[in-house]
C-alpha positions, 0 to 999 in steps of 0.5 A, spaced: 500 500 499 502 506 498 504 511 504 506 519 504 510 520 510 510 527 512 515 529 516 515 536 520 508 534 520 506 539 526 508 544 522 505 550 519 506 548 512 504 541 513 497 544 517 497 550 513 497 547 506 499 540 505 493 537 510 488 541 507 490 539 500 489 532 502 483 533 505 480 536 498 483 531 494 480 525 499 474 529 498 474 529 491 476 522 491 482 523 487 487 520 493 490 513 491 486 507 493 489 505 500 494 511 501 496 511 508 499 518 511 504 518 517 505 525 520 512 525 524 514 530 528 517 532 535 512 533 539 509 527 543 502 528 542 497 522 540 494 521 534 487 523 537 490 530 539 494 531 533 487 529 528 483 534 533 489 539 531 488 537 523 481 539 524 483 546 526 486 547 520 483 544 515 475 545 517 474 553 516 478 553 510 473 547 507 468 551 510 469 557 507 469 554 500 463 550 501 467 544 501 466 541 508 464 534 509 465 530 515 464 524 512 470 526 508 474 528 514 473 521 518 475 518 511 482 522 511 482 521 518 482 513 518 488 514 513 493 518 518 497 516 523 502 520 528 509 518 530 513 522 534 520 522 532 527 525 531 528 524 523 535 525 523 536 520 528 536 512 524 535 509 531 528 514 532 526 512 524 526 505 526 518 506 528 517 508 521 520 502 518 516 497 522 509 501 521 511 503 514 515 498 511 520 499 507 516 500 499 512 504 496 513 510 500 513 518 498 517 522 504 515 530 504 520 534 508 516 540 510 522 542 515 528 546 515 532 545 509 538 544 513 535 538 516 534 535 508 541 532 509 541 528 516 533 525 515 536 522 508 542 520 511 538 517 517 533 513 512 539 510 507 541 508 514 536 503 515 534 501 509 529 505 507 531 509 501 530 503 496 527 503 488 520 504 491 521 510 494 520 517 493 522 525 496 519 531 496 524 537 497 520 544 499 524 550 496 529 553 499 534 547 496 540 551 499 542 558 499 546 558 494 549 554 489 555 551 494 550 550 499 545 546 494 550 542 491 551 539 498 544 537 500 543 535 493 548 530 493 546 527 500 539 526 496 543 523 490 547 518 494 540 516 496 535 517 491 535 517 484 533 523 480 527 520 478 525 519 485 527 526 487 521 532 486 523 539 487 517 543 489 516 550 487 509 551 488 507 556 483 507 551 478 502 548 481 497 553 480 491 553 475 493 559 471 501 557 471 499 551 468 494 555 463 500 559 460 502 553 457 496 550 454 495 558 452 501 558 448 501 550 446 494 549 444 492 556 441 495 557 433 493 565 435 498 566 440 505 562 439 506 566 432 506 572 436 510 569 442 517 573 439 521 579 439 517 581 433 511 582 437 513 583 444 515 589 447 517 587 454 514 582 459 514 584 466 514 579 473 511 581 479 510 578 486 508 583 491 507 582 498 503 587 502 505 584 509 512 585 512 517 579 515 515 580 522 518 574 526 521 570 520 526 575 520 531 569 521 529 566 516 529 572 511 535 575 513 539 569 511 535 568 504 532 576 503 528 577 496 533 575 491 534 568 494 526 567 497 522 569 491 527 571 484 531 565 485 525 559 484 517 562 483 520 568 478 525 564 474 520 559 474 514 563 471 520 566 466 522 559 464 514 558 463 513 565 458 520 564 455 521 556 453 521 553 446 515 549 445 517 542 448 516 536 443 511 533 448 508 533 455 514 528 457 517 531 464 524 531 461 521 534 455 518 540 458 523 541 463 529 540 458 526 547 454 527 551 461 533 549 462 535 552 455 532 558 458 536 559 465 542 557 459 540 563 455 540 568 461 545 574 460 549 574 466 549 581 471 555 583 472 558 589 476 558 594 471 551 593 469 548 592 476 547 599 477 543 600 471 539 593 470 537 592 478 535 595 484 535 593 491 530 596 497 529 595 504 522 597 507 523 602 512 517 605 518 511 608 515 504 607 515 499 601 513 491 604 513 494 609 517 496 605 523 504 605 524 508 599 521 515 598 523 521 597 518 525 591 517 531 593 521 526 595 527 523 588 526 530 585 526 533 589 532 539 591 528 541 594 521 542 590 516 543 589 509 538 584 507 533 586 500 526 585 502 525 588 495 529 586 488 527 589 481 531 588 476 531 587 468 533 580 465 535 578 458 535 572 454 540 572 449 537 568 444 533 568 437 526 568 439 528 573 445 534 577 443 532 585 445 525 584 449 527 585 457 524 582 462 522 586 468 522 582 474 520 585 481 518 582 488 518 585 495 514 585 502 510 592 504 508 593 497 502 597 496 497 591 494 498 584 494 499 582 487 502 576 483 502 577 475 505 576 469 504 581 463 505 581 456 506 587 453 505 587 445 508 593 441 504 598 438 502 597 431 507 600 426 502 605 423 495 608 426 489 610 421 486 612 427 490 618 429 487 625 430 480 628 430 479 626 437 479 619 435 482 616 441 489 613 442 490 607 440 493 603 446 498 597 445 495 590 445 496 586 453 495 579 455 495 579 463 496 573 467 494 574 474 496 569 480 494 573 485 490 575 488 484 572 483 487 568 478 485 570 471 488 571 464 485 577 460 487 580 453 486 588 452 484 589 444 482 596 441 475 596 439 470 601 436 467 606 442 459 605 441 456 611 439 454 615 431 460 619 432 462 622 425 468 620 426 470 613 429 472 612 436 476 608 439 477 604 446 481 599 449 476 593 452 478 587 456 477 581 455 477 575 460 480 568 457 478 565 464 473 559 465 466 562 465 466 567 459 460 562 456 456 561 462 457 567 466 452 565 470 455 559 473 459 557 479 466 557 477 470 552 479 473 552 486 480 555 486 485 549 488 490 549 493 497 549 489 499 543 493 493 539 491 496 538 484 503 537 486 501 532 491 498 528 487 503 528 481 508 526 487 504 520 489 503 518 481 510 519 480 509 524 474 515 529 475 513 534 469 511 540 474 518 539 479 524 541 478 530 538 476 537 538 478 540 541 472 535 546 472 536 548 480 543 549 478 543 554 473 537 558 476 542 559 483 548 560 478 545 566 475 542 568 482 549 567 485 552 572 479 547 577 481 550 578 488 556 578 486 555 583 481 552 587 488 557 586 492 563 588 487 558 595 485 558 595 493 550 596 492 546 597 499 538 596 498 536 603 498 530 605 503 523 604 501 518 608 506 511 605 505 506 611 506 498 612 507 495 610 500 502 606 497 507 608 494 511 607 488 516 602 488 523 603 485 524 602 477 529 600 473 
C-alpha cells in the first residue's frame, strides 16, 4: 500500500497547506486507493490530539470554500497516523520503518533545509531509500549554488534523480499551468510570442506584509533568494521556453534549462543600471504605524526586502526584449502577475480628430489575489460619432466567459496538484537538478555583482495610500 510520510507534520506548512490539500483530494476522491499518511514530528502528541489539531486547520478553510464534509474528513482521519520522532536519528526512525515498511513510500520534507541531508542520511542508514521510494523537497534547497550542491549530493547518494521531486508551489497553480495551454494549444498566440511582436515582459510578486518574526530566515535569504531564484525564474522560464516536443517531464524541463542557460549574466558594470535593491523602513499602513525591517530585526541589516531587475535572454526568440522582474515585502498591494506587453501598431490610421489613442495590446496573467488571464484589445467605442472613436477593452480568457451565471470551479491549493503528481511519480511540474543549479548560478552572479559594486539596499518608506516602487 502507498504511504506518504510528512516530516515536519506538526509544522506550519503541513497544517496550513499540506493537510488541507490532502483533505480536498480526499473530498474529491482523488487520493490513491489504500494511501496511508504518517505525520512525523518531534512533539510528543497522541494521534487523537494531532487529528484534533488537523481539523482545527482544515475545517474553517473547507467551510470557506463550501467544501466541508465530516464524512470526507473522517475518511482522511482513518488514513492518518502520527509518530513522534527525531527524523535525523536512525534509531528513532525504526518505529517508522516498523509501521510503514521500506517500499512504496513518498517522503515530504516539510522541515528546514538544514535538516534535509541529516534526514536523508538517517533514512539511508536504516534501508528506507530503496527503488520504490520518492522524496519531495520544499524550497529553498540551499541559499546559493554551493549549499544547494552540498544538500543535493546527500540526496543523490540515496535517491536517483527520477525519484527526487523539488517543489516550487507556483508551478501547481492553475493559471501557471494554463500559460502552457495558452501558448502551445492555440495557434493565435505562438506566432506572436517573440521579439517581433512583444515589447517587454513584466513579472511582479508583491506582498503587503512585512517580514515580522520570520526575520531570522529572511535575513539569511532576502528577496533575491527567497522569491526571485525560484518562483520568479520559473515563471520566466514558462513564458520564454520553446515548445517542447511533448509533455514528457524531461521534454518540458529541457526547454526550461535552455532559457536559464541563455540568461545574460549581470555584471558589476551593469548592476547599478539594471538592478535595484530596497529595504522597507518605518511607515504607515491604513493609518497605523508599521516597523521597518531593521526595527523588526532589532539591528542594522543589509538584507534586501525588495528587488527589481532587468533580465535579458540572449537567443533568437527574445533578443532585445527586456524581462522586468520585481518582488518585495510591504508593497502597496498583494499582487502576483505576468504582463506580456505587445508592441504598438506600426502605423495608426486613427490618429487625430479626437478619435482616441491606440493602446498597445497587453496580456495579463494574474495569479494573486485572483487567478485570471485577460487580453486588452482596441475596440470601436459605441455611438454615432462622425469620426470613429476607439477604446481599449479587457477580455477575460479565464473559465466562465460563456457561462457567467455558472459558479466557477473551486480555486485549488497549488499543493493539491503537486502532492497528487508526486504520489503518482509525475515530475513534470517539479524542478530538475540542472535546472536548479542554473538558477542558483545566475542568482549568485547577481549577488556577486552587488558586492563588487558595493550596492546597499535603498530605504523604501511605506506611506498612506501606498508608495511607488523604485524603477529600473
